[in-house]
PDB file of N, CA, C and O in Angstrom:
ATOM      1  N   MET A   1     105.046 121.110  98.345  1.00  0.00           N
ATOM      2  CA  MET A   1     104.134 119.933  97.741  1.00  0.00           C
ATOM      3  C   MET A   1     104.005 119.766  96.497  1.00  0.00           C
ATOM      4  O   MET A   1     103.437 120.593  95.784  1.00  0.00           O
ATOM      5  N   GLY A   2     104.508 118.689  96.073  1.00  0.00           N
ATOM      6  CA  GLY A   2     104.272 118.142  94.641  1.00  0.00           C
ATOM      7  C   GLY A   2     103.989 116.915  94.721  1.00  0.00           C
ATOM      8  O   GLY A   2     103.905 116.269  95.765  1.00  0.00           O
ATOM      9  N   PHE A   3     103.782 116.423  93.338  1.00  0.00           N
ATOM     10  CA  PHE A   3     103.097 115.037  92.938  1.00  0.00           C
ATOM     11  C   PHE A   3     103.692 114.655  91.535  1.00  0.00           C
ATOM     12  O   PHE A   3     103.928 115.576  90.753  1.00  0.00           O
ATOM     13  N   GLY A   4     103.932 113.454  91.191  1.00  0.00           N
ATOM     14  CA  GLY A   4     104.069 112.996  89.959  1.00  0.00           C
ATOM     15  C   GLY A   4     103.856 111.426  89.605  1.00  0.00           C
ATOM     16  O   GLY A   4     103.871 110.526  90.445  1.00  0.00           O
ATOM     17  N   GLY A   5     103.649 111.254  88.168  1.00  0.00           N
ATOM     18  CA  GLY A   5     103.423 109.884  88.139  1.00  0.00           C
ATOM     19  C   GLY A   5     103.803 109.330  86.776  1.00  0.00           C
ATOM     20  O   GLY A   5     104.266 110.110  85.944  1.00  0.00           O
ATOM     21  N   GLY A   6     103.673 108.269  86.534  1.00  0.00           N
ATOM     22  CA  GLY A   6     104.402 107.799  84.991  1.00  0.00           C
ATOM     23  C   GLY A   6     103.804 106.084  84.779  1.00  0.00           C
ATOM     24  O   GLY A   6     103.560 105.131  85.520  1.00  0.00           O
ATOM     25  N   VAL A   7     103.769 106.294  83.746  1.00  0.00           N
ATOM     26  CA  VAL A   7     103.183 104.828  82.910  1.00  0.00           C
ATOM     27  C   VAL A   7     104.293 103.988  82.314  1.00  0.00           C
ATOM     28  O   VAL A   7     104.909 104.531  81.397  1.00  0.00           O
ATOM     29  N   THR A   8     104.556 103.124  82.559  1.00  0.00           N
ATOM     30  CA  THR A   8     105.840 102.249  81.488  1.00  0.00           C
ATOM     31  C   THR A   8     105.227 100.979  80.874  1.00  0.00           C
ATOM     32  O   THR A   8     104.778 100.054  81.552  1.00  0.00           O
ATOM     33  N   PHE A   9     105.244 101.009  79.756  1.00  0.00           N
ATOM     34  CA  PHE A   9     104.750  99.954  78.896  1.00  0.00           C
ATOM     35  C   PHE A   9     105.845  99.094  77.947  1.00  0.00           C
ATOM     36  O   PHE A   9     106.603  99.572  77.103  1.00  0.00           O
ATOM     37  N   VAL A  10     105.716  97.839  78.293  1.00  0.00           N
ATOM     38  CA  VAL A  10     106.748  97.291  77.656  1.00  0.00           C
ATOM     39  C   VAL A  10     106.080  96.087  76.638  1.00  0.00           C
ATOM     40  O   VAL A  10     105.242  95.306  77.088  1.00  0.00           O
ATOM     41  N   SER A  11     106.401  96.042  75.650  1.00  0.00           N
ATOM     42  CA  SER A  11     105.792  95.217  74.564  1.00  0.00           C
ATOM     43  C   SER A  11     106.175  93.640  74.796  1.00  0.00           C
ATOM     44  O   SER A  11     106.966  93.407  75.710  1.00  0.00           O
ATOM     45  N   ASP A  12     105.836  92.908  74.285  1.00  0.00           N
ATOM     46  CA  ASP A  12     106.267  91.226  74.057  1.00  0.00           C
ATOM     47  C   ASP A  12     107.863  91.442  73.933  1.00  0.00           C
ATOM     48  O   ASP A  12     108.371  92.358  73.288  1.00  0.00           O
ATOM     49  N   ARG A  13     108.443  90.637  74.518  1.00  0.00           N
ATOM     50  CA  ARG A  13     110.147  90.118  74.136  1.00  0.00           C
ATOM     51  C   ARG A  13     110.016  89.092  74.403  1.00  0.00           C
ATOM     52  O   ARG A  13     109.189  88.501  75.098  1.00  0.00           O
ATOM     53  N   GLN A  14     111.336  88.634  73.532  1.00  0.00           N
ATOM     54  CA  GLN A  14     112.037  87.249  73.813  1.00  0.00           C
ATOM     55  C   GLN A  14     112.476  87.117  75.205  1.00  0.00           C
ATOM     56  O   GLN A  14     112.901  88.008  75.939  1.00  0.00           O
ATOM     57  N   GLY A  15     112.315  85.916  75.449  1.00  0.00           N
ATOM     58  CA  GLY A  15     112.928  85.706  76.893  1.00  0.00           C
ATOM     59  C   GLY A  15     114.050  85.180  77.037  1.00  0.00           C
ATOM     60  O   GLY A  15     114.500  85.012  78.170  1.00  0.00           O
ATOM     61  N   ASP A  16     114.777  84.790  75.866  1.00  0.00           N
ATOM     62  CA  ASP A  16     116.164  84.335  75.641  1.00  0.00           C
ATOM     63  C   ASP A  16     116.722  84.247  74.473  1.00  0.00           C
ATOM     64  O   ASP A  16     116.004  84.185  73.476  1.00  0.00           O
ATOM     65  N   LEU A  17     118.299  84.221  74.352  1.00  0.00           N
ATOM     66  CA  LEU A  17     118.789  84.839  73.185  1.00  0.00           C
ATOM     67  C   LEU A  17     118.610  83.749  71.868  1.00  0.00           C
ATOM     68  O   LEU A  17     118.912  84.148  70.744  1.00  0.00           O
ATOM     69  N   GLU A  18     118.251  82.763  72.010  1.00  0.00           N
ATOM     70  CA  GLU A  18     117.598  81.421  70.973  1.00  0.00           C
ATOM     71  C   GLU A  18     116.033  81.888  70.697  1.00  0.00           C
ATOM     72  O   GLU A  18     115.401  81.337  69.797  1.00  0.00           O
ATOM     73  N   ASN A  19     115.531  82.761  71.379  1.00  0.00           N
ATOM     74  CA  ASN A  19     114.251  82.835  70.916  1.00  0.00           C
ATOM     75  C   ASN A  19     113.149  81.921  70.948  1.00  0.00           C
ATOM     76  O   ASN A  19     112.222  81.851  70.140  1.00  0.00           O
ATOM     77  N   THR A  20     113.358  81.210  71.999  1.00  0.00           N
ATOM     78  CA  THR A  20     112.612  79.942  72.183  1.00  0.00           C
ATOM     79  C   THR A  20     111.306  80.038  73.114  1.00  0.00           C
ATOM     80  O   THR A  20     110.618  79.053  73.383  1.00  0.00           O
ATOM     81  N   PHE A  21     111.052  81.288  73.558  1.00  0.00           N
ATOM     82  CA  PHE A  21     109.761  81.774  74.348  1.00  0.00           C
ATOM     83  C   PHE A  21     109.581  83.257  74.504  1.00  0.00           C
ATOM     84  O   PHE A  21     110.572  83.985  74.442  1.00  0.00           O
ATOM     85  N   THR A  22     108.336  83.770  74.712  1.00  0.00           N
ATOM     86  CA  THR A  22     108.233  85.143  74.610  1.00  0.00           C
ATOM     87  C   THR A  22     107.677  85.422  76.029  1.00  0.00           C
ATOM     88  O   THR A  22     106.834  84.694  76.552  1.00  0.00           O
ATOM     89  N   LEU A  23     108.261  86.649  76.686  1.00  0.00           N
ATOM     90  CA  LEU A  23     107.619  87.431  77.903  1.00  0.00           C
ATOM     91  C   LEU A  23     106.310  88.250  77.251  1.00  0.00           C
ATOM     92  O   LEU A  23     106.442  88.850  76.184  1.00  0.00           O
ATOM     93  N   PRO A  24     105.260  88.232  77.848  1.00  0.00           N
ATOM     94  CA  PRO A  24     104.424  89.114  77.395  1.00  0.00           C
ATOM     95  C   PRO A  24     104.278  90.352  78.090  1.00  0.00           C
ATOM     96  O   PRO A  24     104.689  90.583  79.226  1.00  0.00           O
ATOM     97  N   SER A  25     103.593  91.226  77.244  1.00  0.00           N
ATOM     98  CA  SER A  25     103.934  92.723  77.519  1.00  0.00           C
ATOM     99  C   SER A  25     103.395  93.238  78.903  1.00  0.00           C
ATOM    100  O   SER A  25     103.096  92.388  79.742  1.00  0.00           O
ATOM    101  N   TYR A  26     103.274  94.355  79.152  1.00  0.00           N
ATOM    102  CA  TYR A  26     102.737  94.674  80.703  1.00  0.00           C
ATOM    103  C   TYR A  26     102.665  96.344  80.496  1.00  0.00           C
ATOM    104  O   TYR A  26     103.098  96.983  79.538  1.00  0.00           O
ATOM    105  N   VAL A  27     102.133  96.737  81.432  1.00  0.00           N
ATOM    106  CA  VAL A  27     101.759  98.124  81.668  1.00  0.00           C
ATOM    107  C   VAL A  27     101.849  98.389  83.352  1.00  0.00           C
ATOM    108  O   VAL A  27     101.080  97.934  84.198  1.00  0.00           O
ATOM    109  N   ARG A  28     102.927  99.192  83.550  1.00  0.00           N
ATOM    110  CA  ARG A  28     102.782  99.501  84.852  1.00  0.00           C
ATOM    111  C   ARG A  28     102.656 101.063  85.322  1.00  0.00           C
ATOM    112  O   ARG A  28     103.029 101.985  84.596  1.00  0.00           O
ATOM    113  N   THR A  29     102.158 101.229  86.453  1.00  0.00           N
ATOM    114  CA  THR A  29     101.800 102.555  86.588  1.00  0.00           C
ATOM    115  C   THR A  29     102.615 102.648  88.031  1.00  0.00           C
ATOM    116  O   THR A  29     102.717 101.728  88.842  1.00  0.00           O
ATOM    117  N   ASP A  30     103.318 104.342  88.185  1.00  0.00           N
ATOM    118  CA  ASP A  30     104.145 104.686  89.082  1.00  0.00           C
ATOM    119  C   ASP A  30     103.641 106.055  89.815  1.00  0.00           C
ATOM    120  O   ASP A  30     103.081 106.951  89.183  1.00  0.00           O
ATOM    121  N   ALA A  31     103.908 106.120  91.250  1.00  0.00           N
ATOM    122  CA  ALA A  31     103.349 107.732  91.435  1.00  0.00           C
ATOM    123  C   ALA A  31     104.160 108.015  92.718  1.00  0.00           C
ATOM    124  O   ALA A  31     104.667 107.257  93.545  1.00  0.00           O
ATOM    125  N   ALA A  32     104.113 109.425  92.600  1.00  0.00           N
ATOM    126  CA  ALA A  32     105.302 110.086  93.922  1.00  0.00           C
ATOM    127  C   ALA A  32     104.367 111.384  94.223  1.00  0.00           C
ATOM    128  O   ALA A  32     103.635 112.032  93.475  1.00  0.00           O
ATOM    129  N   ILE A  33     104.664 111.513  95.570  1.00  0.00           N
ATOM    130  CA  ILE A  33     104.298 112.426  96.425  1.00  0.00           C
ATOM    131  C   ILE A  33     105.234 113.136  97.371  1.00  0.00           C
ATOM    132  O   ILE A  33     105.791 112.499  98.264  1.00  0.00           O
ATOM    133  N   TYR A  34     105.417 114.343  97.221  1.00  0.00           N
ATOM    134  CA  TYR A  34     106.431 114.961  98.415  1.00  0.00           C
ATOM    135  C   TYR A  34     106.296 116.322  98.840  1.00  0.00           C
ATOM    136  O   TYR A  34     105.565 117.100  98.227  1.00  0.00           O
ATOM    137  N   TYR A  35     107.035 116.701  99.973  1.00  0.00           N
ATOM    138  CA  TYR A  35     106.414 117.897 100.789  1.00  0.00           C
ATOM    139  C   TYR A  35     107.982 118.335 101.094  1.00  0.00           C
ATOM    140  O   TYR A  35     108.721 117.633 101.785  1.00  0.00           O
ATOM    141  N   ARG A  36     108.383 119.544 100.508  1.00  0.00           N
ATOM    142  CA  ARG A  36     109.424 120.370 100.982  1.00  0.00           C
ATOM    143  C   ARG A  36     109.215 121.474 101.749  1.00  0.00           C
ATOM    144  O   ARG A  36     108.249 122.212 101.553  1.00  0.00           O
ATOM    145  N   ARG A  37     110.133 121.686 102.723  1.00  0.00           N
ATOM    146  CA  ARG A  37     110.154 123.162 103.338  1.00  0.00           C
ATOM    147  C   ARG A  37     111.417 123.395 104.062  1.00  0.00           C
ATOM    148  O   ARG A  37     111.865 122.580 104.868  1.00  0.00           O
ATOM    149  N   ASP A  38     111.972 124.479 103.778  1.00  0.00           N
ATOM    150  CA  ASP A  38     113.281 124.974 103.773  1.00  0.00           C
ATOM    151  C   ASP A  38     114.255 123.910 103.199  1.00  0.00           C
ATOM    152  O   ASP A  38     114.418 123.727 101.992  1.00  0.00           O
ATOM    153  N   ASN A  39     114.889 123.223 104.192  1.00  0.00           N
ATOM    154  CA  ASN A  39     116.136 121.999 103.569  1.00  0.00           C
ATOM    155  C   ASN A  39     115.429 121.187 103.817  1.00  0.00           C
ATOM    156  O   ASN A  39     116.240 120.399 103.330  1.00  0.00           O
ATOM    157  N   TRP A  40     114.310 120.293 104.256  1.00  0.00           N
ATOM    158  CA  TRP A  40     113.938 119.407 104.670  1.00  0.00           C
ATOM    159  C   TRP A  40     113.167 118.809 103.379  1.00  0.00           C
ATOM    160  O   TRP A  40     112.769 119.570 102.497  1.00  0.00           O
ATOM    161  N   ARG A  41     112.956 117.279 103.303  1.00  0.00           N
ATOM    162  CA  ARG A  41     112.349 116.959 102.085  1.00  0.00           C
ATOM    163  C   ARG A  41     111.796 115.503 102.575  1.00  0.00           C
ATOM    164  O   ARG A  41     112.570 114.714 103.118  1.00  0.00           O
ATOM    165  N   VAL A  42     110.400 115.176 102.354  1.00  0.00           N
ATOM    166  CA  VAL A  42     109.690 113.840 102.729  1.00  0.00           C
ATOM    167  C   VAL A  42     109.005 113.633 101.442  1.00  0.00           C
ATOM    168  O   VAL A  42     108.260 114.462 100.919  1.00  0.00           O
ATOM    169  N   GLY A  43     109.317 112.413 100.940  1.00  0.00           N
ATOM    170  CA  GLY A  43     108.739 111.903  99.668  1.00  0.00           C
ATOM    171  C   GLY A  43     107.741 110.503 100.000  1.00  0.00           C
ATOM    172  O   GLY A  43     107.835 109.883 101.059  1.00  0.00           O
ATOM    173  N   LEU A  44     107.072 110.248  99.231  1.00  0.00           N
ATOM    174  CA  LEU A  44     106.716 109.020  99.213  1.00  0.00           C
ATOM    175  C   LEU A  44     106.369 108.174  97.871  1.00  0.00           C
ATOM    176  O   LEU A  44     105.272 108.466  97.395  1.00  0.00           O
ATOM    177  N   ASN A  45     107.101 107.182  97.176  1.00  0.00           N
ATOM    178  CA  ASN A  45     107.010 106.842  96.013  1.00  0.00           C
ATOM    179  C   ASN A  45     106.424 105.539  96.078  1.00  0.00           C
ATOM    180  O   ASN A  45     106.663 104.774  97.012  1.00  0.00           O
ATOM    181  N   ILE A  46     105.580 105.221  95.015  1.00  0.00           N
ATOM    182  CA  ILE A  46     104.778 104.064  95.016  1.00  0.00           C
ATOM    183  C   ILE A  46     104.758 103.564  93.486  1.00  0.00           C
ATOM    184  O   ILE A  46     104.199 104.015  92.486  1.00  0.00           O
ATOM    185  N   LYS A  47     105.662 102.358  93.723  1.00  0.00           N
ATOM    186  CA  LYS A  47     106.015 101.587  92.468  1.00  0.00           C
ATOM    187  C   LYS A  47     104.896 100.209  91.813  1.00  0.00           C
ATOM    188  O   LYS A  47     104.607  99.348  92.643  1.00  0.00           O
ATOM    189  N   ASN A  48     104.478 100.093  90.779  1.00  0.00           N
ATOM    190  CA  ASN A  48     103.190  99.197  90.577  1.00  0.00           C
ATOM    191  C   ASN A  48     101.867  99.571  91.431  1.00  0.00           C
ATOM    192  O   ASN A  48     101.346  98.739  92.173  1.00  0.00           O
ATOM    193  N   LEU A  49     101.443 100.672  91.298  1.00  0.00           N
ATOM    194  CA  LEU A  49     100.328 101.128  91.917  1.00  0.00           C
ATOM    195  C   LEU A  49      99.063 100.119  92.079  1.00  0.00           C
ATOM    196  O   LEU A  49      98.353  99.781  93.026  1.00  0.00           O
ATOM    197  N   PHE A  50      99.123  99.811  90.729  1.00  0.00           N
ATOM    198  CA  PHE A  50      97.710  98.683  90.503  1.00  0.00           C
ATOM    199  C   PHE A  50      98.101  97.008  90.945  1.00  0.00           C
ATOM    200  O   PHE A  50      97.347  96.040  90.855  1.00  0.00           O
ATOM    201  N   ASP A  51      99.380  97.032  91.390  1.00  0.00           N
ATOM    202  CA  ASP A  51      99.613  95.731  91.619  1.00  0.00           C
ATOM    203  C   ASP A  51      99.673  94.709  90.160  1.00  0.00           C
ATOM    204  O   ASP A  51      99.114  93.613  90.130  1.00  0.00           O
ATOM    205  N   VAL A  52     100.232  95.122  89.313  1.00  0.00           N
ATOM    206  CA  VAL A  52      99.990  94.264  88.080  1.00  0.00           C
ATOM    207  C   VAL A  52     101.219  93.298  88.561  1.00  0.00           C
ATOM    208  O   VAL A  52     102.206  93.512  89.265  1.00  0.00           O
ATOM    209  N   TYR A  53     100.657  91.963  87.771  1.00  0.00           N
ATOM    210  CA  TYR A  53     101.743  90.884  88.050  1.00  0.00           C
ATOM    211  C   TYR A  53     102.569  90.615  86.756  1.00  0.00           C
ATOM    212  O   TYR A  53     101.948  90.005  85.886  1.00  0.00           O
ATOM    213  N   TYR A  54     103.679  90.910  86.510  1.00  0.00           N
ATOM    214  CA  TYR A  54     104.257  90.920  85.323  1.00  0.00           C
ATOM    215  C   TYR A  54     106.049  90.045  85.597  1.00  0.00           C
ATOM    216  O   TYR A  54     106.668  89.706  86.606  1.00  0.00           O
ATOM    217  N   PHE A  55     106.306  89.975  84.230  1.00  0.00           N
ATOM    218  CA  PHE A  55     107.852  89.379  84.318  1.00  0.00           C
ATOM    219  C   PHE A  55     108.837  90.615  83.835  1.00  0.00           C
ATOM    220  O   PHE A  55     108.777  91.246  82.780  1.00  0.00           O
ATOM    221  N   GLU A  56     109.749  90.764  84.920  1.00  0.00           N
ATOM    222  CA  GLU A  56     110.659  91.741  84.376  1.00  0.00           C
ATOM    223  C   GLU A  56     111.528  91.347  83.409  1.00  0.00           C
ATOM    224  O   GLU A  56     111.618  91.940  82.334  1.00  0.00           O
ATOM    225  N   SER A  57     112.450  89.992  83.827  1.00  0.00           N
ATOM    226  CA  SER A  57     113.306  89.450  82.864  1.00  0.00           C
ATOM    227  C   SER A  57     113.487  88.201  82.759  1.00  0.00           C
ATOM    228  O   SER A  57     112.756  87.605  83.550  1.00  0.00           O
ATOM    229  N   ALA A  58     114.238  87.404  82.038  1.00  0.00           N
ATOM    230  CA  ALA A  58     114.314  85.957  82.214  1.00  0.00           C
ATOM    231  C   ALA A  58     115.735  85.474  81.633  1.00  0.00           C
ATOM    232  O   ALA A  58     116.110  86.080  80.629  1.00  0.00           O
ATOM    233  N   ASP A  59     116.338  84.748  81.994  1.00  0.00           N
ATOM    234  CA  ASP A  59     117.746  84.219  81.505  1.00  0.00           C
ATOM    235  C   ASP A  59     117.404  82.975  80.780  1.00  0.00           C
ATOM    236  O   ASP A  59     118.194  82.710  79.874  1.00  0.00           O
ATOM    237  N   SER A  60     116.387  82.111  80.955  1.00  0.00           N
ATOM    238  CA  SER A  60     115.877  81.028  80.036  1.00  0.00           C
ATOM    239  C   SER A  60     114.386  80.756  80.675  1.00  0.00           C
ATOM    240  O   SER A  60     113.811  81.364  81.577  1.00  0.00           O
ATOM    241  N   ILE A  61     113.958  79.618  79.882  1.00  0.00           N
ATOM    242  CA  ILE A  61     112.596  79.417  80.194  1.00  0.00           C
ATOM    243  C   ILE A  61     112.495  78.797  81.696  1.00  0.00           C
ATOM    244  O   ILE A  61     111.424  78.974  82.277  1.00  0.00           O
ATOM    245  N   ASP A  62     113.417  78.158  82.299  1.00  0.00           N
ATOM    246  CA  ASP A  62     113.338  77.963  83.706  1.00  0.00           C
ATOM    247  C   ASP A  62     113.693  78.941  84.755  1.00  0.00           C
ATOM    248  O   ASP A  62     113.639  78.699  85.960  1.00  0.00           O
ATOM    249  N   SER A  63     114.065  80.077  84.216  1.00  0.00           N
ATOM    250  CA  SER A  63     114.918  81.244  84.994  1.00  0.00           C
ATOM    251  C   SER A  63     114.001  82.548  84.719  1.00  0.00           C
ATOM    252  O   SER A  63     114.519  83.566  84.259  1.00  0.00           O
ATOM    253  N   VAL A  64     112.593  82.479  85.025  1.00  0.00           N
ATOM    254  CA  VAL A  64     111.760  83.631  84.783  1.00  0.00           C
ATOM    255  C   VAL A  64     111.766  84.784  85.961  1.00  0.00           C
ATOM    256  O   VAL A  64     111.489  84.306  87.061  1.00  0.00           O
ATOM    257  N   TYR A  65     111.981  85.961  85.962  1.00  0.00           N
ATOM    258  CA  TYR A  65     112.148  86.747  87.248  1.00  0.00           C
ATOM    259  C   TYR A  65     110.974  87.597  87.078  1.00  0.00           C
ATOM    260  O   TYR A  65     110.972  88.504  86.246  1.00  0.00           O
ATOM    261  N   PRO A  66     109.693  87.273  88.042  1.00  0.00           N
ATOM    262  CA  PRO A  66     108.617  88.195  88.125  1.00  0.00           C
ATOM    263  C   PRO A  66     109.166  89.699  89.021  1.00  0.00           C
ATOM    264  O   PRO A  66     110.188  89.758  89.704  1.00  0.00           O
ATOM    265  N   ALA A  67     108.425  90.547  88.848  1.00  0.00           N
ATOM    266  CA  ALA A  67     108.567  91.930  89.243  1.00  0.00           C
ATOM    267  C   ALA A  67     108.218  92.041  90.813  1.00  0.00           C
ATOM    268  O   ALA A  67     107.908  91.017  91.422  1.00  0.00           O
ATOM    269  N   ALA A  68     108.259  93.012  91.318  1.00  0.00           N
ATOM    270  CA  ALA A  68     108.049  93.471  92.413  1.00  0.00           C
ATOM    271  C   ALA A  68     106.686  93.892  92.850  1.00  0.00           C
ATOM    272  O   ALA A  68     106.288  94.942  92.346  1.00  0.00           O
ATOM    273  N   PRO A  69     105.938  93.321  93.638  1.00  0.00           N
ATOM    274  CA  PRO A  69     104.308  93.571  93.559  1.00  0.00           C
ATOM    275  C   PRO A  69     104.348  95.237  94.248  1.00  0.00           C
ATOM    276  O   PRO A  69     105.396  95.823  94.519  1.00  0.00           O
ATOM    277  N   PHE A  70     103.332  95.654  94.392  1.00  0.00           N
ATOM    278  CA  PHE A  70     102.750  97.116  94.885  1.00  0.00           C
ATOM    279  C   PHE A  70     104.152  97.283  96.089  1.00  0.00           C
ATOM    280  O   PHE A  70     104.385  96.466  96.979  1.00  0.00           O
ATOM    281  N   THR A  71     104.872  98.429  95.842  1.00  0.00           N
ATOM    282  CA  THR A  71     106.072  98.693  96.691  1.00  0.00           C
ATOM    283  C   THR A  71     105.710 100.092  96.966  1.00  0.00           C
ATOM    284  O   THR A  71     105.492 100.855  96.025  1.00  0.00           O
ATOM    285  N   VAL A  72     105.600 100.635  98.666  1.00  0.00           N
ATOM    286  CA  VAL A  72     105.737 101.754  98.790  1.00  0.00           C
ATOM    287  C   VAL A  72     107.231 102.208  99.382  1.00  0.00           C
ATOM    288  O   VAL A  72     107.867 101.404 100.063  1.00  0.00           O
ATOM    289  N   LEU A  73     107.727 103.455  99.108  1.00  0.00           N
ATOM    290  CA  LEU A  73     109.190 103.484  99.593  1.00  0.00           C
ATOM    291  C   LEU A  73     109.092 105.292 100.392  1.00  0.00           C
ATOM    292  O   LEU A  73     108.920 106.246  99.633  1.00  0.00           O
ATOM    293  N   GLU A  74     109.189 105.459 101.511  1.00  0.00           N
ATOM    294  CA  GLU A  74     109.230 106.623 102.141  1.00  0.00           C
ATOM    295  C   GLU A  74     110.721 107.073 102.346  1.00  0.00           C
ATOM    296  O   GLU A  74     111.623 106.420 102.872  1.00  0.00           O
ATOM    297  N   THR A  75     110.777 108.355 101.802  1.00  0.00           N
ATOM    298  CA  THR A  75     112.284 108.918 102.213  1.00  0.00           C
ATOM    299  C   THR A  75     112.042 110.230 102.736  1.00  0.00           C
ATOM    300  O   THR A  75     111.178 111.022 102.360  1.00  0.00           O
ATOM    301  N   VAL A  76     113.032 110.400 103.786  1.00  0.00           N
ATOM    302  CA  VAL A  76     113.169 111.858 104.582  1.00  0.00           C
ATOM    303  C   VAL A  76     114.340 112.325 104.402  1.00  0.00           C
ATOM    304  O   VAL A  76     115.149 111.616 104.999  1.00  0.00           O
ATOM    305  N   SER A  77     114.985 113.457 103.690  1.00  0.00           N
ATOM    306  CA  SER A  77     116.127 113.958 103.776  1.00  0.00           C
ATOM    307  C   SER A  77     116.280 115.287 103.907  1.00  0.00           C
ATOM    308  O   SER A  77     115.374 116.115 103.816  1.00  0.00           O
ATOM    309  N   ILE A  78     117.831 115.579 104.199  1.00  0.00           N
ATOM    310  CA  ILE A  78     117.858 117.307 104.723  1.00  0.00           C
ATOM    311  C   ILE A  78     119.023 117.547 103.670  1.00  0.00           C
ATOM    312  O   ILE A  78     119.798 116.711 103.207  1.00  0.00           O
ATOM    313  N   GLN A  79     118.940 118.979 103.400  1.00  0.00           N
ATOM    314  CA  GLN A  79     120.069 119.284 102.406  1.00  0.00           C
ATOM    315  C   GLN A  79     120.856 120.433 103.300  1.00  0.00           C
ATOM    316  O   GLN A  79     120.312 121.284 104.003  1.00  0.00           O
ATOM    317  N   PHE A  80     122.440 120.220 103.069  1.00  0.00           N
ATOM    318  CA  PHE A  80     123.275 120.985 103.695  1.00  0.00           C
ATOM    319  C   PHE A  80     123.854 122.192 102.864  1.00  0.00           C
ATOM    320  O   PHE A  80     124.656 122.970 103.383  1.00  0.00           O
TER     321      PHE A  80
END
């Protein structure tokens, strides 16, 4: 059994090459838990644990891309 976590901070940044607008800063928290037995592994990864609304990137003032909301990914793997 294992677990992990992480915090990502991104400060204010320019939204385009001409510096016409700024994307705001954000803090995102991620977490993971897994169980391993013999050659099997089951994991649960959580991205954006607190469902923070933020912008990941932008091409222009008209093309700003919001990030994914609270996301859970379950994995099952076997090692040969």
